[in-house]
BAGUTOR-990918 format. One record per residue (C-alpha): x, y negated, z; residue in three letters; residue number from 0. Coordinates in steps of 0.25 Angstrom, whole numbers, padded with zeros to 4 digits. Example, Ala and Ser with C-alpha at 12.3 -4.5 7.8 and 13.67 -1.06 7.14 Angstrom:
x: 0049 | y: 0018 | z: 0031 | res: ALA | n: 0
x: 0055 | y: 0004 | z: 0029 | res: SER | n: 1
END
This chain:
x: 0173 | y: 0434 | z: 0240 | res: MET | n: 0
x: 0184 | y: 0430 | z: 0230 | res: PRO | n: 1
x: 0198 | y: 0434 | z: 0231 | res: HIS | n: 2
x: 0209 | y: 0423 | z: 0230 | res: TYR | n: 3
x: 0222 | y: 0425 | z: 0222 | res: VAL | n: 4
x: 0235 | y: 0419 | z: 0222 | res: VAL | n: 5
x: 0242 | y: 0419 | z: 0208 | res: LEU | n: 6
x: 0257 | y: 0419 | z: 0209 | res: ILE | n: 7
x: 0263 | y: 0416 | z: 0195 | res: VAL | n: 8
x: 0278 | y: 0418 | z: 0195 | res: ASN | n: 9
x: 0287 | y: 0425 | z: 0185 | res: ARG | n: 10
x: 0297 | y: 0429 | z: 0196 | res: ASN | n: 11
x: 0292 | y: 0441 | z: 0204 | res: PRO | n: 12
x: 0301 | y: 0438 | z: 0216 | res: ASP | n: 13
x: 0294 | y: 0424 | z: 0217 | res: GLU | n: 14
x: 0281 | y: 0430 | z: 0215 | res: GLN | n: 15
x: 0284 | y: 0439 | z: 0227 | res: SER | n: 16
x: 0289 | y: 0428 | z: 0236 | res: ARG | n: 17
x: 0276 | y: 0420 | z: 0233 | res: ILE | n: 18
x: 0268 | y: 0432 | z: 0236 | res: ALA | n: 19
x: 0275 | y: 0435 | z: 0249 | res: VAL | n: 20
x: 0273 | y: 0421 | z: 0254 | res: ALA | n: 21
x: 0258 | y: 0422 | z: 0251 | res: LEU | n: 22
x: 0256 | y: 0436 | z: 0258 | res: GLU | n: 23
x: 0249 | y: 0430 | z: 0270 | res: PRO | n: 24
x: 0238 | y: 0425 | z: 0260 | res: PHE | n: 25
x: 0236 | y: 0439 | z: 0253 | res: GLU | n: 26
x: 0224 | y: 0441 | z: 0263 | res: VAL | n: 27
x: 0217 | y: 0430 | z: 0255 | res: SER | n: 28
x: 0224 | y: 0430 | z: 0242 | res: PHE | n: 29
x: 0228 | y: 0440 | z: 0231 | res: ARG | n: 30
x: 0241 | y: 0437 | z: 0225 | res: MET | n: 31
x: 0243 | y: 0439 | z: 0210 | res: ILE | n: 32
x: 0257 | y: 0438 | z: 0205 | res: ARG | n: 33
x: 0260 | y: 0436 | z: 0190 | res: VAL | n: 34
x: 0273 | y: 0432 | z: 0182 | res: ALA | n: 35
x: 0267 | y: 0423 | z: 0171 | res: ASN | n: 36
x: 0256 | y: 0413 | z: 0167 | res: SER | n: 37
x: 0250 | y: 0423 | z: 0158 | res: GLU | n: 38
x: 0248 | y: 0433 | z: 0169 | res: GLU | n: 39
x: 0243 | y: 0422 | z: 0178 | res: ALA | n: 40
x: 0232 | y: 0418 | z: 0168 | res: GLU | n: 41
x: 0227 | y: 0432 | z: 0167 | res: ARG | n: 42
x: 0226 | y: 0433 | z: 0182 | res: GLN | n: 43
x: 0219 | y: 0419 | z: 0182 | res: VAL | n: 44
x: 0209 | y: 0423 | z: 0172 | res: TYR | n: 45
x: 0207 | y: 0437 | z: 0179 | res: ALA | n: 46
x: 0201 | y: 0430 | z: 0191 | res: PHE | n: 47
x: 0189 | y: 0425 | z: 0183 | res: SER | n: 48
x: 0185 | y: 0440 | z: 0183 | res: GLU | n: 49
x: 0187 | y: 0443 | z: 0197 | res: THR | n: 50
x: 0183 | y: 0436 | z: 0211 | res: GLU | n: 51
x: 0197 | y: 0432 | z: 0213 | res: GLU | n: 52
x: 0200 | y: 0417 | z: 0214 | res: ARG | n: 53
x: 0214 | y: 0411 | z: 0211 | res: LEU | n: 54
x: 0218 | y: 0404 | z: 0223 | res: ALA | n: 55
x: 0232 | y: 0400 | z: 0220 | res: LEU | n: 56
x: 0242 | y: 0400 | z: 0209 | res: VAL | n: 57
x: 0257 | y: 0400 | z: 0212 | res: ILE | n: 58
x: 0264 | y: 0398 | z: 0199 | res: CYS | n: 59
x: 0279 | y: 0397 | z: 0195 | res: ASP | n: 60
x: 0282 | y: 0386 | z: 0186 | res: GLU | n: 61
x: 0292 | y: 0394 | z: 0177 | res: ALA | n: 62
x: 0282 | y: 0405 | z: 0171 | res: LEU | n: 63
x: 0286 | y: 0413 | z: 0159 | res: PRO | n: 64
x: 0276 | y: 0408 | z: 0149 | res: GLN | n: 65
x: 0272 | y: 0394 | z: 0154 | res: GLU | n: 66
x: 0275 | y: 0385 | z: 0166 | res: SER | n: 67
x: 0268 | y: 0387 | z: 0179 | res: GLY | n: 68
x: 0262 | y: 0373 | z: 0177 | res: THR | n: 69
x: 0256 | y: 0377 | z: 0164 | res: SER | n: 70
x: 0250 | y: 0389 | z: 0169 | res: PHE | n: 71
x: 0244 | y: 0382 | z: 0181 | res: LEU | n: 72
x: 0238 | y: 0371 | z: 0172 | res: VAL | n: 73
END
């Protein structure tokens, strides 16, 4: 059975933590991955193709260091 992942993309560690805490009740069903920029997020997304994990949700900040959150999501 595949495992599901929530990818939190936010450059601010405090905001990452707040989001992760809010999602704690769902950790039984979802693994939380926190990254600080779109480059790290892309690496994670491509890594899922080599595992049984499935990306279920991306929570993305609009103001990322290399590109906007919208550009990353598109």
